C-alpha positions as CSV (number, residue, x, y, z in Angstrom):
1,M,0.2,-0.2,-0.3
2,Y,2.7,2.4,1.0
3,E,5.5,1.5,-1.9
4,R,7.3,4.5,-1.9
5,L,8.1,3.8,1.8
6,N,9.6,-0.1,1.0
7,N,12.8,0.0,2.2
8,A,12.9,3.8,2.8
9,D,15.8,4.6,4.9
10,V,13.9,6.9,8.3
11,V,15.4,9.5,10.3
12,L,13.4,9.9,13.8
13,V,14.2,12.3,16.2
14,E,12.1,12.1,19.0
15,D,13.4,12.8,22.6
16,D,9.7,10.8,23.8
17,P,11.4,6.9,23.7
18,F,8.4,5.2,24.0
19,G,6.9,7.2,21.1
20,A,10.0,6.5,19.5
21,A,9.2,3.0,19.7
22,A,6.2,2.8,18.5
23,A,6.2,5.1,15.4
24,R,9.6,3.2,15.1
25,Y,7.8,-0.4,15.4
26,I,4.9,0.8,13.0
27,L,7.2,2.0,10.3
28,E,9.3,-0.8,10.4
29,T,6.3,-3.8,10.7
30,R,3.4,-2.1,8.5
31,A,5.6,-0.2,5.9
32,G,9.3,-2.1,5.7
33,C,11.1,0.7,6.6
34,S,15.1,1.1,8.2
35,V,14.7,3.6,10.7
36,R,17.6,5.5,12.9
37,H,16.8,6.9,15.8
38,F,17.9,10.3,17.3
39,A,17.1,11.7,20.6
40,T,18.4,15.3,20.3
41,P,18.7,17.3,16.8
42,H,22.3,17.5,17.1
43,D,22.7,14.3,17.0
44,A,20.6,14.0,14.2
45,L,22.2,16.7,12.2
46,E,25.3,14.9,12.6
47,S,24.6,11.7,11.6
48,L,22.0,13.3,8.2
49,Q,25.4,15.0,7.6
50,I,27.2,12.0,6.7
51,E,24.7,9.7,5.6
52,P,21.2,11.2,4.1
53,A,17.6,9.8,4.9
54,D,15.1,9.5,2.4
55,I,12.6,11.2,4.5
56,I,12.6,12.4,8.4
57,I,9.9,12.7,11.1
58,S,11.0,15.3,13.6
59,D,8.9,16.5,16.7
60,V,8.5,19.8,17.0
61,R,9.9,20.0,21.3
62,L,13.4,18.8,21.3
63,P,16.1,19.0,23.6
64,G,18.7,21.2,23.0
65,M,16.6,22.7,20.0
66,D,13.5,22.9,19.1
67,G,12.5,21.0,15.6
68,L,11.7,24.5,13.6
69,E,15.3,25.5,14.6
70,F,17.0,21.7,13.1
71,V,14.9,22.2,9.9
72,R,16.3,25.6,9.7
73,R,20.0,23.7,10.1
74,L,19.4,21.2,8.0
75,R,18.0,23.2,5.1
76,K,21.2,25.8,5.5
77,T,23.5,22.3,4.9
78,G,21.3,22.4,1.7
79,S,19.6,18.9,2.4
80,T,16.4,19.2,0.5
81,T,15.3,15.8,2.5
82,P,11.4,15.7,3.3
83,V,10.9,16.6,6.7
84,V,7.6,15.7,8.4
85,M,7.1,17.2,11.7
86,S,4.4,16.4,14.6
87,T,3.3,17.7,17.6
88,S,1.3,17.6,20.5
89,F,1.0,21.0,20.8
90,A,-0.1,22.3,17.5
91,T,-0.5,25.7,16.7
92,L,-1.9,27.3,13.5
93,D,1.2,29.5,13.6
94,T,3.3,26.8,14.2
95,A,2.4,25.0,11.6
96,V,3.2,28.2,8.9
97,E,6.4,28.0,10.6
98,A,7.4,25.0,10.0
99,V,6.0,24.9,6.0
100,R,8.4,28.2,5.7
101,V,11.4,27.0,7.5
102,G,11.4,24.0,4.4
103,A,9.1,21.4,6.4
104,S,7.2,19.1,4.1
105,A,3.8,18.4,6.4
106,F,3.2,18.9,10.1
107,V,0.8,16.4,12.0
108,Q,-1.2,16.5,14.9
109,K,-0.4,14.3,17.6
110,P,-2.1,11.5,18.2
111,V,-1.9,10.3,14.4
112,T,-3.1,7.1,13.1
113,Q,-0.9,4.7,11.9
114,D,-2.6,5.2,8.3
115,E,-2.3,8.9,8.7
116,L,1.3,8.8,9.7
117,L,1.8,6.3,6.9
118,A,-0.1,8.0,4.3
119,E,1.6,11.8,4.9
120,L,5.0,10.2,5.1
121,D,4.0,8.6,1.7
122,R,2.7,11.9,0.0
123,A,6.4,13.9,1.3
124,L,8.2,11.3,-0.7
125,A,5.8,11.5,-3.3
126,A,6.5,15.2,-3.6
127,A,10.5,15.1,-2.6
128,P,13.2,16.2,-5.5
129,A,15.2,12.8,-6.8
130,P,18.0,12.0,-4.7
131,A,21.6,13.9,-5.5
132,S,24.1,12.3,-7.3
133,R,27.3,11.4,-6.3
134,R,29.3,14.3,-7.0
135,N,32.9,15.5,-8.2
136,V,35.2,17.7,-5.9
137,L,38.0,19.3,-7.2
138,A,40.2,21.6,-4.3
139,V,42.7,23.8,-5.4
140,G,45.7,25.0,-3.3
141,A,48.5,27.2,-4.0
142,H,50.7,24.9,-1.4
143,P,51.2,21.5,-0.7
144,D,48.5,21.1,2.4
145,D,46.5,24.4,2.0
146,V,43.5,22.5,1.0
147,E,43.8,19.8,4.0
148,I,44.1,22.5,6.3
149,G,41.2,24.7,4.9
150,V,38.5,21.9,4.3
151,G,40.5,18.5,5.2
152,G,37.3,17.6,7.1
153,T,35.2,18.6,4.1
154,L,37.3,16.4,2.1
155,A,37.0,13.3,4.5
156,M,33.3,13.3,3.9
157,H,32.6,13.9,1.1
158,A,35.4,10.1,0.5
159,D,32.7,9.1,2.7
160,A,29.7,9.8,0.5
161,G,31.8,8.2,-2.2
162,D,32.4,11.4,-3.9
163,T,35.4,11.3,-6.5
164,I,37.8,13.8,-5.0
165,T,40.6,15.7,-7.4
166,I,43.0,18.4,-6.1
167,L,45.3,20.6,-7.4
168,T,48.2,22.0,-5.7
169,L,49.5,24.5,-8.2
170,S,53.3,24.8,-6.5
171,E,55.9,22.8,-5.0
172,G,56.3,24.3,-2.0
173,R,59.5,24.8,-2.7
174,V,59.9,28.4,-0.4
175,G,58.8,26.0,2.4
176,G,60.9,23.4,2.3
177,D,62.4,20.6,0.0
178,P,60.3,20.3,-2.9
179,E,60.5,16.8,-3.3
180,L,59.6,16.0,0.3
181,R,56.7,17.8,-0.3
182,K,55.4,16.7,-3.0
183,A,55.7,12.9,-1.3
184,E,53.8,14.4,1.6
185,A,51.1,16.0,-0.8
186,R,50.9,12.4,-2.2
187,A,50.1,10.5,0.8
188,A,47.8,12.7,2.0
189,A,45.9,12.9,-1.7
190,E,46.5,8.6,-1.1
191,I,44.6,8.7,2.7
192,L,41.5,10.8,0.8
193,G,42.0,8.2,-2.1
194,A,42.0,11.6,-4.3
195,T,43.3,11.8,-7.7
196,L,46.3,14.2,-7.0
197,I,47.6,17.1,-9.7
198,L,50.8,19.0,-8.8
199,G,51.5,22.0,-10.7
200,D,55.3,23.5,-10.8
201,L,54.4,27.1,-10.3
202,E,56.9,29.2,-8.5
203,D,56.1,29.4,-5.0
204,T,55.5,33.1,-3.4
205,K,55.3,34.4,-7.3
206,I,52.2,32.5,-8.6
207,E,49.7,34.9,-10.7
208,E,46.3,35.1,-11.4
209,R,46.5,34.7,-15.0
210,G,48.4,33.0,-17.8
211,S,50.1,29.8,-16.6
212,T,47.5,29.4,-13.4
213,V,44.5,29.9,-15.3
214,D,45.6,27.1,-17.9
215,L,46.7,24.8,-14.7
216,V,43.1,25.0,-12.8
217,E,41.3,24.6,-16.8
218,Q,43.0,21.7,-17.3
219,A,42.1,20.2,-13.9
220,V,38.5,21.6,-14.9
221,A,38.6,20.0,-17.6
222,Q,39.8,16.4,-16.1
223,A,37.9,16.6,-13.2
224,Q,34.5,17.8,-14.2
225,P,33.5,18.9,-10.9
226,D,30.5,19.8,-9.5
227,I,31.9,22.2,-6.5
228,V,35.1,23.5,-6.2
229,Y,36.8,24.6,-3.2
230,T,40.3,27.4,-2.7
231,H,41.6,29.9,-0.8
232,S,39.5,32.8,0.0
233,I,40.5,36.8,-1.5
234,N,40.6,37.4,1.9
235,D,43.9,36.3,2.8
236,V,46.9,38.2,2.7
237,H,49.3,35.4,1.0
238,Q,50.2,37.2,-1.9
239,D,49.7,33.5,-3.9
240,H,46.3,32.5,-2.1
241,R,45.2,35.4,-3.4
242,S,46.3,34.9,-7.0
243,T,44.9,31.5,-7.3
244,H,41.3,32.3,-5.8
245,R,41.0,35.0,-8.3
246,A,42.4,32.2,-11.1
247,V,39.7,29.7,-10.2
248,L,36.8,32.2,-10.5
249,V,38.1,33.0,-14.5
250,S,38.9,28.9,-15.1
251,A,36.2,27.7,-13.0
252,R,33.5,29.8,-14.4
253,S,31.3,26.6,-15.2
254,V,31.4,25.3,-12.5
255,P,27.9,25.1,-10.6
256,D,29.0,25.7,-7.1
257,I,32.8,27.4,-5.9
258,M,33.0,27.8,-1.5
259,C,36.3,29.7,-0.4
260,F,38.4,28.3,2.8
261,Q,39.7,29.6,5.5
262,S,43.9,29.4,5.6
263,P,46.3,30.7,8.7
264,S,47.0,33.3,6.9
265,A,43.5,34.9,5.8
266,T,42.3,38.7,7.0
267,V,39.7,39.4,9.5
268,G,37.9,40.0,6.5
269,F,37.1,36.2,6.1
270,R,33.4,36.2,6.4
271,P,31.9,32.6,6.5
272,T,28.1,31.7,5.8
273,R,28.5,28.0,5.3
274,F,29.7,25.8,8.3
275,I,29.9,22.4,7.8
276,S,30.2,20.0,11.2
277,V,33.1,17.7,10.9
278,E,32.6,16.2,14.2
279,N,32.9,12.7,13.2
280,H,36.0,13.8,10.7
281,L,38.6,16.0,12.8
282,Q,40.5,13.1,13.2
283,S,40.6,12.2,9.3
284,K,41.7,16.5,9.5
285,L,44.0,15.5,11.5
286,E,46.0,12.4,9.7
287,L,46.0,14.8,6.4
288,I,48.0,17.0,7.8
289,S,50.2,14.9,9.6
290,A,51.2,13.3,6.5
291,H,52.8,17.1,5.7
292,R,55.1,16.0,8.3
293,S,57.6,18.4,7.3
294,Q,55.5,21.3,7.9
295,A,53.4,19.7,10.7
296,D,56.5,19.8,12.6
297,T,57.3,22.9,12.8
298,R,54.5,25.4,11.6
299,E,52.4,26.5,14.8
300,Y,49.3,27.1,13.0
301,L,49.5,23.3,12.6
302,D,49.4,22.3,15.8
303,P,46.6,20.1,16.5
304,D,45.3,21.5,19.3
305,L,44.8,24.5,17.6
306,I,43.1,23.0,15.0
307,R,40.7,21.5,17.2
308,S,40.1,25.0,19.0
309,T,39.6,26.8,15.7
310,A,36.9,24.0,14.4
311,R,35.6,24.5,18.1
312,Y,34.7,28.2,17.6
313,W,33.3,27.4,14.4
314,G,31.2,24.6,15.6
315,R,29.3,27.4,17.5
316,F,28.2,28.8,13.9
317,A,27.2,25.0,12.9
318,G,24.9,23.9,16.1
319,S,27.6,21.5,16.2
320,T,30.9,20.8,18.4
321,L,33.4,21.0,15.3
322,A,33.2,22.4,12.1
323,E,35.0,24.1,9.2
324,P,34.0,27.8,7.6
325,L,33.2,28.4,4.0
326,E,32.4,31.7,1.8
327,V,30.2,31.0,-0.4
328,E,31.4,32.5,-3.8
329,R,28.9,30.9,-6.0
330,E,26.0,28.4,-5.4
331,R,23.7,27.5,-8.2
332,H,23.0,24.0,-7.1
333,A,22.6,23.5,-2.9
334,V,25.7,21.7,-1.4
335,E,25.2,18.5,0.6
336,V,28.0,17.3,1.7
337,R,26.8,13.1,1.9
338,N,28.1,9.6,3.4
339,V,26.2,11.0,1.5
340,A,26.8,14.0,2.9
């Protein structure tokens, strides 16, 4: 009867253990769903960023944040997963606000089994097609730049099965032995399962045109990216600024361009997207440690500082740890999946 629900992956956000048990029983036995239950919206958001669901059921009254804020934060990640909200304390204003923030439907408890399943079935019928695997291109001026900026985010893309390409424009000669630094870059890419493209532009003298644009255009043609991560323009390092400008020209056909924070970023760095990396900070630290010649000598690569920085940005993401991004262009919604 509810064919769309059969084998559907359902995330249930409900702090009442008895209500959660009853809903889970209905979904699993009557509709053949696979159910993941979370008692707090924070835990649900973290899981959804890594592994998406086909549909979400969320109570309105929840610990830590209410269901409306949960949906707001979910939509900020770019997720289009349908959400059916439920509450025993429904008002017209709450129902209107639920739809406004992005809920697919709103039901008042108590609700019969058939009413709940029918509402979920309708929400699935109206849902957009699920996102496919994505091609990701991360562009850094020097070895270790992308790992510092978006190491956790790239680890999530890797867990999602997305195809990752890293373009490093220079060999980092000013920062150390170029052969060693290239070997370290290869080791980090291998951890991610990423394709590494190594350029040989002159460190500290990367330009925003000419050979830089050519290198990025070649990487774009090879990777066919859906999203590009690169340096912010708000950075005191000349190579980082030139890389940013070259990427905007070379990746003009790419739907989404996001800019990460470097240790040399200025106070002008103003992120509006925050990717929770609570489950991937350790992966980021492993990627950075692969660049041992730098990790052992640079104070800004100290693991405690990296954790503290992620903890600071986490407060904007509603999570413990996050990576910040400036949205340069976003034609398609960003969804980091394991996703995610």
